[in-house]
N, C-alpha and C positions, 0 to 999 in steps of 0.2 A: 874486307876493309882493313887497312893498316892501323896500327895502334895510334899513330899520330893523327890520322884522319878521324878516328873514332873519338878522340879527345877534343878536337876542334869543332866537330859537328858542322861541316861545311854547308853553306847555304844552298848548294846545288842539289841536296837531297830533296826528293819530291815531296810536296805537301800532301797530306792525307786529310781524311775527313776530320781528324782530330786537330787540325791546324799544322803549322810547320813543325818539323821535329825539334828544331832549336827552341822554339817558344814553349812547346809541350814539356821538353826536358827541364828548362829553366823553372817553369811553374811547378812541376812535380818536385824538383830539388828544393825549391823554397818551402813548399808545404812540408816536405819531409824533415828539413832542418828545424823548422819551428816546432812541429809536433814532437819530434824525438827529443829536442831540447827541453820542452815543457814536461814531457814524460819522465825524463831522467833527472830533472830538477828535484823530484821527490826524494831521490837518494840522499841529497844534501840535507834535506829537511827532516828526514826520519829521526836522526838522533836528537834534533831540537824538539820535535813533537813528543818523542819518548820522555824527555826530561820535563817538558812543559805540562804534559797531561798524565805523567806517571803511568805509562802503559807497559805491558809485557812484550816480549819478542813476538809472540803469536799475534798480538794486536798490531804490532808494527808490520808484520807480514800481511795482515788483513787490510791495513791502509794501502799498502803497495798493491796487493792483489785486487782490491776493489777497483782501482783505476784500470789495471790490465784486464780484469775480468769483464768489465763493461765494454772495453775496447774489443776484446775477442768476441763477445757474445753477439754483438750487433753488426759485425762486418758483412755477414751474408745478407742481412736486411738492407744494409747500405748499398750493396751491389744491386739488389733488386730495385730499390728506390731510384738509383741512378739511371736505370733503364727507363723509368717513367718520367723523372724530372730532369735528368741530365747530370753529368759529373760535376759540372761547374757549380751548380746550386748546392750539391751535397758537400763538396770540398769547402766551399766558402762558409756554408752554414755550420759545418762541423768544427771548423777552425774558430769561428766566432763563439760557438758554445764552449769550446775548451778554454778560450780566454775568459769568458764570463765565469766559468767555474773557478778559475784561479782568483778572480776578484772576490768571489764568495768565500773561498778558503781563507783569504786574508782577513776576513771578518770573524773567523771561527773562534768561539770561546771555549769549545770542547769538541768531543768526538761527535756529538749530535749534529753539528753543522759540518765539521771537517769531513766525515765519512761520506755524507750525501754529496758534498762538493766534489770530492774526488771521483765518485761514481758518475756525476754529471760530466766531469772532464773526460773520463774514459768513453762515455757515450759520444761526445763530440769528436774524440780522436778516432773513433771506429771507422770513419769514412776515408781517412787518408791513405792507409796502406793499400787496400785492394784497388781503389779508384786511381790513385796516382801511379801505381805499378802498371796497371793495365793501360793507362794513358801513355806511359813511356813505351811499353811493348808494342802497342798498336801503331803509334806514330812513327816508330822506327822499322816496322816490318817491311815496308816497301823499299827502303834504302839499305836494309841490313843493319847489322851491329846491335841487335837487341840485347845480347848479353853484356856488351861493353856499356851500352846506355844504362842498363839496370845497375851495373857496377858503379857508375857515376852517381846515379840516383841514391844508392845506398851510402856512398861516400858522403854525399851531402847530409844525410841523416846524422852521421857521426860528427860532422862539423857542428851541427846544432847541439849534439850531446856534449861536445867539447866546450863550446863558447858559453852557452846559457848557464849550465851549472857552475862554471868557473866564475862568471860574472856575478852570479848570486852568492857564491862563497866569499868573494871579495867584498860585496856589498854588505854581507852579514857582519863584517868586522866593524862597520861604522853605522849600521842601521838595523832596525828590528826585522825579524823574520816576516812580520805582517806586511811591512812596506815592500820587502823583496818579492813576496808572493803577489802583491797587487800590481807591481810593475811587470811581473811576468804575465799577468792577466791582460794588461794593456798591450803588451807585445803581441799576444794572441789576437786581440781585436784589430790591431794595425795590420797584422799578416792577413787577416780575412779580407780587409779592404784591398790589399795588394793583389791577392789571388783573384778577386772579382775582376781586376783589370787584366791579369795575365793568363788565367786558365782559358784555353780554347773552349768556346761554347759548343756543346753537343745537345741537340734537342732531345726531349724525352722520347724514349723508344728507339733512339738511334743506335743503342748499344746492345740490342737483342742478339742473343747468340745464334750462330748459324748452325744448321744441322750438320753433323759430320759422322764419320765412321765410328762405330762403337769400339771402345778400347778392348783389346784382347786381354786374356788373363794375365800375361806377363806384364803388359803395359799398365793395367789396373793395379797389379801388385807393386809395380814400381812407384806409382803415385801414392799408394798407402804407405810403402816404406819411406818415401820422401817425407810424407806428413809426420810419421813417427820420428824420423831423424830430426826434422825441424822442431818438433815439440820437445824432444829431449835436449837438443842444443839450446833452445830458448829457456827451458826450465833451469838448466844449469847456469846460464848467463844471468837470468833474473835473480836466482838464488844467491849467486856469488856477489852480484852488485848490491843486494840487500844487506849482506853481512859485511862487505868490505869496509863501510864506514866504521863499524863497530870493531873490526880487527885493527884498523888504523888508530882508532881512539884508544884502544888498549895498549898500543905501542907508543902513545904520547902525542898523537896528532890532534890539532884543534880544528875548528870549523874551516878556517882558511886552508889548512893543510889537507883536509878531506876534499875540499873543492879542487885544490891543485892536483891531488892524486887522481880524482875522477877525470880531470882534464888530460893528464898524462895517459890514463887508460884509454880515453876516447880518441886521443891523437893517434895512438897505435891502432885503435879500432877503425878509425877513418881510413887510414892508409891500408889497413888489412882488408877492408872491404873492397877497395879499389884494386889492390894488388892481387888478392885471391880471386877476384872476378876474372882477371886476365890469366892468372895461373891456371884456373880451372879450364879455361878455353884451350890451354896448351897441353897440360899433362892429364886432363880428365878430372871429372868430378870426384871419383872414388879416391884417387891418390891424394888429391887436395884435402879432402875431408879427413882421411887417415892422418895426414901430416898435422893439420891444425887442431884436431880434437885430441890427439895424443899429447901435443905440446901444451894445450890448455890444461889437461888433467895434471901434468907434471908441475906446471907453474902455479896452479892453485895450491898444491901441497907445499911448494916452495914458499908461497906467501905466508904460510903459518910459521915457518921456521926462521925466516929472515928477520933481522931488525928493521926498524922503520926506514932507514936510509936504503937498505937493500931492496925492500918492497917498492919504494918509490922509483928506484933505478930500473927494476924489471917490469914495472907496470906497462910501459909502451909495448914491450914484446908480448906480454900477456894480452893486452888489448888487441894486438894484431891477430893473435890466434883465436881469442875469444869471440871476436866479432867477424873475423874474416870468413868463417864457415858459411854464415848466412848469405853472403853475397853469391857464393857458388850455388846454394840451394835455390835462391830466388830465380837465377837464370835457368835452372833445371825445371822449375815450374813452367816457365814459358815454353821450353822445348818439349816437355811431355804433353802439355795441354793442347798446343797447336792453336792456330788462328780461330777466332770465333768462340773459344771456350775459356779464354785467359782470365777474364774478369771473375767468372765463377770459380775457376781454379785458384786464383790468387786469394779470393775471399775464403775458400776452404782452407788453404794453406795458412793464411794469417790467423784464422779462427783457431786452428789447432796449435800453432806455435805460440801465439799470444795467450791462448788458454792455458797451455803448459806453463808459460811464464807467470801467469796469474796464480795458479795453484801452488807453484814451487815455494814462494815466500811464506805462504801459510803453513804448508806441510813441514818445510825445513825450519821455519820459525818455531814450530812446536818441538821439533827435534832439538833445536838450539836451547829451548827452555829446559828440556829434560836432560840433555847430555852435554850441552855447551856448544858454543859457536865452532870451535875446532872440529868437533865430531861431525857437525852438520856440513862443514866444508869438505871434509874427507869423504863423506857420503856422496856429495855432489861430484867430486872428482872421479869416484868409482862408477857412478851411474853414467857419466859422459861416455865411457868406453863402449856402451851399448850401441853407439852410433856407428861403430866400425863395421859390424856385420850388416847393419841396416843399409849402409851406403853401398855395400856390395850388391844388395838386392836392388837398389835403385839403379845401379849400373846395368844390371841385366835388363831392366825395363827400358833404359836408354838404348841398349843394343838392339832390342826388339823393335823399338820405335824407328 
């Protein structure tokens, strides 16, 4: 399939049991945009919550990690429940639960309410990634273009990351954080209603996995290395995003400036996911990962040394490298897992990657308390380089497959 055709998703593609490829992709992209936007809105709110409730960096990391931890921990359960109740019910219900959690967070008078609200939001968000990803992969298998469709799905997620935090940052200049959070909750509920209309229905039990050949040692090793690569990449990304608002604040940025900075980062990330998805299909997974991860490590270190204007200028490029790697990794999951096992494979992959992202803010938040934010960021930049040998191991699995 040519690049132009993969972008326009022609109607001539055959419909599958998941519904038409176009409708499935639009529904998955909408779910991804809303969920990722609500998830990353937390980064704009963390400095406000730290000042409001007088909490440490470790507690800031716990607030961020509680959302991601619940999202990671329940993804395998979501994939199992989807085989019984259908993807549509799980996606709609999870989105509604995430919206309700933000409504509850807007009423929080302290951590006793805020922390459980974020955990509830993470629980609702756990359904989106494995179910929407497998929906896209399955619906495009017959017509081809799975990698390109997943790149577009990931691009939509970063559009949500760009728009929702930016809108909240602007709203915070004229309204309270409570009103901003409650409006985000209403957005989640509205999205749940839209998904009920657009997600192709699949009856319970329709998504059971088909038996297939057992993975050989090299293929199984490739999957494990892919999981480790994704976990490290996610841990560094979540850790960096947790500390970025504090780095910007130390350089003189306010709430609106932080919102703008995150938007610049996510603009680059959105195009990075789309661009790197196509780049990986042309030069290979390993070369793309080596390029993006090396660039990310260098630019994280540059963010510490540059003044505010310099940081703002290079954030789109950093976002391209920081988020682009994941698009290549998502497509590799579909390739290594094969038809009939994708939903479970995506659930495992997202459990590992989001779990790494959930632990990272807590662990590096503690390091930030002890040694300072710059030391924590330098540690993140160094750890990211571990993905280079791991991606070589993934490539060996791909060659065997």
